[in-house]
N, C-alpha and C positions, 0 to 999 in steps of 0.2 A: 220372743225368738224373732218375730218378723222385723221389728225395729232394729234389732242387733244385726240381722242379716243385711238389711239395707245399709246400715252404717258401715259394715264390713265391706260390702261391695263398693261403696263410695270411697272408702280409704284406698281401695285398689284402683280407683279412678276408672271404673268400668261401667258401661251402660248395662242395662238389664239384658239386652241381647248379647253383648260381648261376654258377660259373666255366665249366662246360661250356656252359651257355646263352649266356653272355656272349661266348665265343669261337666259338660255333657248331658244337659237336660234341656227340655223345651222351654221356650220363653214363657209360655202359658203356665207351665208347671211352676216355674220360679216366681212368676207374678202372683199366683195363688198363695204360695208360701209367704211372700213378702206382704201380701194384703191380710194374711191371717185366715184365709179361707181354707187352707189346707195345712196340716202339720207335716213337717219334714219327716220323710221315712228314714230308716236306718241306711238304706242304699244311698239316699241323697247325702246324708252326713258322711258316708264313706267316700263318695265322689268329691265332696268338699274338702275332706281331709287329704285325699290323694292329690287334688289340684293345688292345694296350698300347703305343701309340706313344710314351708318356712314358718307357718303360723300354728300356734297351739289352739286348734279349733275347740277342743273341750274347754279350755280356759276361757276363750272368748264367749262361747255360747252357754256354758253351764256354770260359770263362776258364782252365780247367785243362787244356785240350786242347793 
């Protein structure tokens, strides 16, 4: 998940700070998820889906599940 999230953020050409602000989470929270120190919550995934309605978040993050 963490690598996929970093790749997704990079495809959007956003820094970690920009991405965190855009989806409405703290930079430290996003950093912990990207490092694998914390698992994304349901609320986080909902924010991600809301922010990027043009992307199929489920397909991007759960296609290998």
